[in-house]
N, C-alpha and C positions, 0 to 999 in steps of 0.2 A: 079121398079113394085110396090113397097109399096109406093112410092112417089105420083105416078100416082093414085093410086088406092085411095088416100085420096084427091084428087082434088075438087071432087064435095062437100065433108064435109067441107073443107077449104073455098070454094066459099059461101056456106050457112053460115058459121061462119062469114066471112067478112060482109055479109048483116046484121046480128045480131049485129057486133061490130059498124057499121057505125050508126045505129041506137042510140048507147050509146056514140059515138063521137069517136070511135076508128077505126083501121083499120087493115088489114092484108096485109103483104108484103111478097111474095114469093122469096126466093133467092135459084138459081141453083147453086152449086158451081163447077158445071161443065162447067159454063160459065164463071168463072173467068178470068180477063185479058182480055176479050174481043173476047173469042175464037169465031169466026164467025160461024163455023159448028156448034158447041153445042148451039148456040144462037139461029139459026135456026131450030134445032131440037126441042128446048124447046118452041119456039113460036108455031110449029106446033103441038105439044102435048097439048100447052095450049088453042090453037084454037080449036082443035078436041073435046077437053073436056069441052067447052065454058065457061072458066075460065074468071071472070071479075075483080078480085082483080089484082092490081098492082105486077108486078115481075120485080125484079131489078138483075143487074150484078155489080161488084166490079172491079176497078184496083187491080191485086193480090198484088202491092207493098203497098198498102194503108192499114190503121188501119183496115177497114171492110173487105178487102180482105184478110189480114193476119189472122185474127179472123175466117172468114168462111173457109179458107183452113185447120184450125185445128179440123173441123168437120169431124169425121170418121164414123160417124152411120148415116144411112138414111131410113126415114126421122129424123131429129131432128128439134124441135120446141122450140123458145125462145119466152117468154111473155117479152116486153120491154114497160115500161111507158111512160108517155108523155115527161119526162124529160130525156129519152135515157138510164135508169137503167135497167138492166135484173131485172126481178122478179123471185124468185125462182130458182130451177135448170133447166137445159135444158131437155125436155121431148122426150125420145128417143122411136121412134117406131111410127107406123101411130097413129093418132087420132082416127082413126075408130074404135081402140081396146077400150073397156070400162075404164081400167086403165089409159091410156094415157089421154083420153076424160076427165076423173074425175081430175085428175091432172091438165090439161090445164083449165078448168072451175074455178078450186080453183085460180089459178094462175091470170085469168082475173078477178075474182071477186076482188082479193086483189088489182091488179093495179087500177081498177075501186073505190074502196073503197078511196085508198089514194089519188086519183085524186079529189075526193069530200072534202076532209078533209082539 
């Protein structure tokens, strides 16, 4: 529920990031390994919420899949710079909460300023 609850904010954030040359990408860890039922359910939720940003799933045996499989708090948000480096610490909890939103914006600003430098 907290993940679904932040979908509108994430979609709005994706639009802001697009104006700055960035993008938001969603990962549903329940879809790891291509679980068709989980993928279908995720697609239904995303469509009902009108989400326009890209969502992906990974092979559970790959590096990204193994990384995602070790996420145990939902939602968890990572900021990744253009070079694939994680910026700051993971943000645990919905970005609809002020503390998480502030931390996320600080990490986005850091990634963007490094990108300009």
